[in-house]
TIBA-725513 format. One record per residue (C-alpha): chain; residue in three letters; x negated, y, z negated. Coordinates in pm, whole numbers. Each point is the difference from the previous one (the first is absolute). Example, Ala and Ser with C-alpha at 12.3 -4.5 7.8 and 13.67 -1.06 7.14 Angstrom:
  kolke  drenti      xx      yy      zz
      A     ALA   -1230    -450    -780
      A     SER    -137     344      66
This chain:
  kolke  drenti      xx      yy      zz
      A     MET   -2761    2948    3083
      A     SER     -86    -161    -333
      A     ARG    -125    -357     -28
      A     GLN     315    -102    -191
      A     GLN     222     115     286
      A     GLN    -209    -197     251
      A     ASN      18    -327    -195
      A     PRO     323     -11    -200
      A     ILE      29    -275    -257
      A     PRO     276    -243     100
      A     GLN     285     -15    -248
      A     GLY     162    -335     -80
      A     PRO     326     -62    -184
      A     PRO       6      88    -372
      A     ALA    -128    -282    -222
      A     GLU     330     -37    -184
      A     GLU     189     -93     317
      A     PRO     -12    -376      59
      A     THR    -131     -69     349
      A     THR      44    -378     -10
      A     ASP     297    -228     -21
      A     PRO      42    -249    -287
      A     ALA    -143    -288     206
      A     GLN    -318     199      68
      A     ARG     -31      95    -368
      A     ARG      45    -366     -98
      A     GLN    -267    -113     244
      A     ALA    -241     272    -113
      A     ALA      49     -74    -370
      A     ARG     -60    -371      59
      A     ALA    -313      70     204
      A     VAL    -136     217    -281
      A     ALA      83    -266    -261
      A     SER    -176    -272     199
      A     ALA    -316     211      34
      A     ALA     -14     135    -357
      A     ARG    -256    -138    -245
      A     ASP     242      -8    -294
      A     ALA     328     148    -122
      A     GLU    -160     331    -102
      A     ASP    -168      36     340
      A     CYS     331     -80     171
      A     ALA     187     261    -204
      A     ARG    -264     263      75
      A     LEU       6     -72     375
      A     LEU     380      -4      17
      A     ASP      14     334    -183
      A     ALA    -256     153     237
      A     LEU     215    -104     296
      A     GLY     325     122    -153
      A     LEU     134    -354     -36
      A     ARG     154    -181    -297
      A     ALA     -39    -364     -98
      A     THR     374     -47      55
      A     ASP     -47      99     366
      A     GLY    -157    -343      49
      A     LEU     308    -190    -114
      A     ASP     228    -173     246
      A     THR     335     157     -85
      A     ASP     194    -201     260
      A     THR     -35    -325    -193
      A     PRO     179     -27    -337
      A     ARG    -249     -57    -281
      A     HIS     148    -334    -105
      A     ARG     -30    -128     361
      A     ARG    -371      76      42
      A     ARG    -237    -292      11
      A     ALA    -243     -34    -287
      A     GLY    -374     -14      78
């Protein structure tokens, strides 16, 4: 028996299939943004994780109703 047959590599879902719900994506994007050094670092980290900056937005609250600062 070959070594590969003894220790098969586990296969996860394909990268293009989202495995998180919108609330999890929002939380993850915000966590990345809070830990990033600057906007460029944030963009690079989000891209590496397959997230977008818009994932961090609260889409339940209309924009004109959000509190400022």
